[in-house]
Structures are given as structure tokens and as C-alpha cells.
C-alpha positions in Angstrom: 20.3 -21.3 -24.9 18.1 -23.2 -22.3 15.7 -21.3 -20.0 16.2 -22.0 -16.5 12.8 -21.0 -15.4 10.4 -22.3 -18.1 7.3 -22.0 -16.0 5.5 -18.7 -16.1 5.3 -17.3 -12.4 3.0 -14.5 -11.2 4.9 -12.1 -9.4 3.9 -11.4 -5.8 4.2 -8.5 -3.5 4.3 -8.4 0.1 1.5 -6.4 1.8 3.9 -3.9 3.2 5.1 -3.1 -0.4 1.5 -2.4 -1.5 1.1 -0.2 1.5 4.5 1.7 0.5 3.3 1.9 -3.1 -0.1 3.4 -2.2 1.6 6.0 -0.2 4.6 6.8 -2.3 2.6 7.3 -5.6 -0.3 8.6 -3.6 -2.8 6.2 -5.2 -5.4 7.0 -2.7 -5.3 9.9 -0.3 -5.7 9.5 2.8 -3.9 6.1 2.4 -5.7 3.0 3.6 -5.1 1.7 7.0 -3.3 -1.8 7.5 -6.6 -3.4 8.8 -8.1 -2.2 5.6 -5.7 -3.8 3.4 -5.8 -6.9 5.4 -9.4 -7.1 5.0 -8.9 -6.8 0.9 -6.7 -9.8 1.0 -9.3 -11.8 3.1 -12.4 -10.8 1.1 -10.7 -11.4 -2.4 -10.2 -7.9 -3.5 -6.6 -8.8 -3.8 -5.8 -12.3 -5.1 -3.3 -13.9 -2.8 -0.9 -16.8 -2.7 -2.5 -19.3 -0.5 -5.3 -19.2 1.5 -3.9 -16.9 4.2 -0.7 -15.3 5.4 2.6 -17.0 4.7 5.7 -16.9 6.9 6.4 -13.8 4.9 3.0 -12.2 5.5 0.5 -11.8 3.0 1.8 -12.1 -0.6 -0.6 -10.5 -3.2 -0.2 -11.2 -6.9 1.0 -8.0 -8.6 -1.6 -8.2 -11.4 -4.5 -8.1 -9.3 -3.1 -5.0 -7.4 -2.7 -3.3 -10.6 -6.2 -4.3 -11.7 -7.5 -2.8 -8.5 -5.8 0.6 -9.2 -7.2 0.5 -12.7 -10.5 0.1 -11.4 -10.0 3.1 -9.2 -9.6 5.0 -12.1 -12.5 3.7 -13.9 -10.5 1.8 -16.4 -11.9 -1.5 -15.6 -14.0 -1.5 -19.1 -10.9 -0.8 -21.4 -12.1 -3.6 -23.7 -15.7 -2.6 -23.7 -16.7 -1.3 -27.1 -16.9 2.5 -27.3 -19.9 4.2 -28.4 -19.4 6.6 -31.5 -19.7 10.3 -30.5 -22.6 12.1 -31.6 -21.8 15.4 -33.5 -24.1 18.2 -33.8 -24.5 19.9 -37.2 
């Protein structure tokens, strides 16, 4: 069977959806303002499609949003070597 879309496409999320996800899943309380989310797009915190807003608004790559959420939890060093625990005897 032939694949219709063979090229890997990075999923993009509209900024309004990111705002909704932050509120719905209580990722950070109080939720970030829309101005803060816009600034995060502009300063590169979120990777965006294109250099600015599109006709659909800001489109943020889903993986960059997930990475940001992981960093909030301190999970950015998942692949770092784990030091062995010291046991007292």
C-alpha cells in the first residue's frame, strides 16, 4: 500500500490551543497571559512555523511546547547520566 504523505510533518498547534491546554490541564497556575505567550513565540521559547504569525495566528510546533512543559517539571535532563545513590551502612 502506498503512503499518501511520505514526508514527516511536525505537528503545529495554534497559540489559542496552547492557552486552552495550559488552562484545562492546569499546567501552570495562574495561567500565562496571552501577551506572555506571544512573547514566548517571539523570543524563541516556542519554535514557530515561519518567522511570525501566519494568517491563522502563531503556529507553534507541538514538540517544542511539550519540551517546555517537561522543562517546567525539571525533566530536561532525562538523558543525563544518573549518579548512583550512596547507601549508609
